[in-house]
C-alpha positions in Angstrom: -107.4 235.6 93.3 -107.6 232.8 95.9 -104.6 231.5 97.8 -102.8 228.3 96.6 -103.7 225.0 98.2 -100.5 224.9 100.2 -101.0 228.5 101.5 -104.6 227.7 102.5 -103.4 224.6 104.4 -100.7 226.6 106.1 -103.2 229.1 107.4 -105.8 226.5 108.5 -103.1 224.5 110.3 -101.8 227.7 111.9 -105.4 228.6 113.0 -105.8 225.1 114.6 -102.6 225.6 116.5 -103.8 229.1 117.5 -107.0 227.4 119.0 -105.0 224.8 120.8 -102.7 227.3 122.5 -105.7 228.9 124.0 -108.3 231.4 122.6 -111.5 232.7 124.2 -114.4 233.7 122.0 -117.0 236.1 123.3 -120.1 237.0 121.4 -121.5 240.5 121.7 -123.5 242.7 119.4 -121.4 245.6 118.3 -122.5 248.5 116.1 -119.5 249.3 114.1 -117.4 246.1 113.9 -117.8 242.4 113.2 -115.1 241.4 115.7 -112.0 242.5 117.5 -109.1 241.2 119.6 -109.9 242.4 123.1 -106.6 241.4 124.6 -105.4 238.6 126.8 -106.9 236.9 129.9 -105.0 236.0 133.0 -104.0 232.6 131.5 -102.4 234.3 128.4 -105.3 233.3 126.1 -106.3 235.7 123.4 -109.8 237.1 123.9 -111.7 237.6 120.6 -115.1 239.3 120.5 -117.4 238.4 117.7 -120.6 240.0 116.5 -123.1 237.1 116.1 -125.0 239.1 113.4 -122.0 239.0 111.1 -120.2 236.1 109.2 -118.6 234.4 112.2 -116.1 232.2 110.3 -114.9 235.1 108.2 -114.6 237.3 111.3 -112.7 234.7 113.2 -110.2 234.3 110.3 -109.9 238.1 110.1 -109.0 238.4 113.7 -106.7 235.4 113.6 -104.9 237.1 110.7 -104.5 240.3 112.8 -102.9 238.1 115.5 -100.7 236.3 113.0 -99.6 239.4 111.2 -99.7 242.3 113.7 -97.8 244.7 111.4 -100.3 244.4 108.5 -102.6 247.3 108.0 -106.4 246.8 108.0 -106.7 246.9 104.2 -104.0 244.2 103.8 -105.7 242.0 106.3 -109.0 242.4 104.5 -107.5 241.4 101.2 -105.8 238.4 102.8 -109.0 237.4 104.6 -111.0 237.6 101.3 -108.4 235.4 99.5 -108.4 232.9 102.3 -112.2 232.7 102.5 -112.4 232.2 98.8 -109.8 229.4 99.0 -111.5 227.4 101.7 -113.6 224.5 100.6 -117.0 223.7 102.2 -115.4 220.8 104.0 -112.6 223.0 105.4 -115.1 225.5 106.7 -117.1 222.6 108.4 -113.8 221.4 110.0 -113.0 224.9 111.2 -116.5 225.2 112.8 -116.2 221.8 114.4 -112.8 222.7 116.0 -114.0 226.1 117.1 -117.1 224.5 118.7 -114.7 222.5 121.0 -113.3 225.8 122.4 -116.6 227.6 123.0 
């Protein structure tokens, strides 16, 4: 079941604020995972490593959800990620990609 429109907007706005506060994306082929939060750099920005062979938008949102909900277990994050991705329109995904491109 997808998220409601207001929940989807809440998460996308929160993701945009997350980008604005500072986030570094690194691309690296990894065998076992699609992405992970590596930690923080000297400027306090979150470093997220993404596997370019995987669905980058879904992986970004997954890692953002880990950041936003640090107490959630992996299975709960996966369920929330699936709901969020099923709730995003094509236009919202394009907007997410445009904003992320500014931070690459």
